[in-house]
C-alpha positions, 0 to 999 in steps of 0.5 A: 350784491357781491361782484361775483363772476358767472361764466354763462355759455361761451361768455363771461356774465358779470353780476353786481356791476352795471352790465357792459362795464368791467369787461376786461380783467386788468393785469398783464397776460401770461405767456401761453403755449398752445397744445401741440395738436391745436390746429384751428387754422389748418389748411388741406391740399385735398380740398378746394375752398370757395367763398360763397354768399346766400340770403336767409329768409329775411333777405340778409346776406350770409357769408360762408366757405364751401369746402369741396373734396378735390376727388369729388364725383362731379356727376354724383349727388354727394353728402353735405354738412353745414358747420356752425361756429361757437357763439360769439366766434366766426367761421374762421374759429373752429368751424373752418377746421371741422369743415376742412377735416370732414371735406377731406373725408368725402363730404361737401361742407359749408361753414358759415358766419351767423348773422350779425357776426363775421362777414355776414350782414346784420346790424348792429354788429354782434347782436343776439337773435337766436331765431335768426341764427337758426334761420341761417342754418336753414338758409345754408340748406337752401344753398347746399340743396340747390347745388347740382353736386349735392343730394338735398335729401342727405344734408346734415349739420354740426353745431359747435358750442352755442351753434349746437343749440341753434342747430337743434333749434333749426332742426326742430322746424326744418326736416331737411336737416337729416342728421344733427351732431353737436360738439361742446354744446352750450344751451345759451338759454339756460346758461344766461338764465341760470349760469353754470351750476344754477348759480344765478339767482332769479333776483340777479337775473332780474337785475340783468334784465333791468340794466339791459332795458334801461340801456335801451333808452340810452341807445334809442337816443343815438348812443353807440351800443354797449357790449358785454360778456365775451372772453377776457382780454387779459389774465391775472392771478384771480382769473378763473379756469374757465376764463383762462380756457377761453382766453387761451383760444380767443386771445392768443395766436391759437385761435384769435381772429378779427374779421376785416373791418372789426375791432379786436376788442369787440370779438366775442362780445354781444351787445348788452341790450340784445344778449338778454334775448337768450333768456327767452331761448329754449332749444331743448323744448320739443327736441324729441320731435326731431326723431327719427332723424339721428342725433349725436352729442359730443362732449369732453369728459372734463368739459365745464359744459358737459351737462348741456349735452347730457341734458339734451341727450336725456330729452331727445328721442331715439336714435341718439348717442352721447359720445364722451371724449376722454380727457378733453375739456370744452375748448379742446374740442374746438381745435385739438385735432388729436382729441376731436373724434373725426372717425366718430363723426364720419361714421355717424354722418355716413350712416345717418345720411345713407 
């Protein structure tokens, strides 16, 4: 089998070598200047931020940041939005930015670390478990819906990258999520089963499954888990455009963030044995049952991931909208504040949660 790289989801899936090996491309990283409007770590003096914790249904502690507009009507029941981070990331990467900007526009917002990532509980770290990820969104609704200043009948959700699929998965069985918006969405199931452009063959998929299954024996004996895929840590002349795109966010000051107590070498990398669980993940199945709750799919015109949003839009029932951002790539919509359609998001949630 050729040593060919496939980019799956927000990950790099390596085919033809043992999974978990060859994670990093050798060679010196090139200099990088972030776009002038990239503002992943944006802070606002119009918003108060509170670190919060709550439990999901499985008694796992979930950690989030609650953003409250300083001009909030304390005696009013306010609109609220849950914000989920890209797959393999943490709330400090893109989710906090969206939560801050939407709080400036009058919404109570909550960014959260999905279980097994960031400050939230879950062992082993960086484990893949899509059902628990979806449950975390429902747990965030539990938390928000019990705040005196939030109208529990008017809570929406924004899912960025992989969290778009997890938010949809949650909304299919949790009608309390009244409006669903996704940004640069990845269907992590399809990405792992087929890779981009249907480039992963069934035989290659079976090899991945076999390698991950054999690794379970090793880890059952007490060996430290192996990690796979994720964003590369270095670039060279052979690095692909998608590798460069993720590197420029996750491995430079533009968006790099390592949670306390974690290792930078493990950020974005899921465990080898759990990552195959994505192959059983079908977030778009029954997506039409979310109707009549409205859905908004936002994607960049130049995004390598645009087909996931197009597929979800095609399968969803009305009311729905596919909004394409001219000139934007996938990662551009993580943090480029002049490209992210804030007015569109504001209008969508204002109308959907009226």
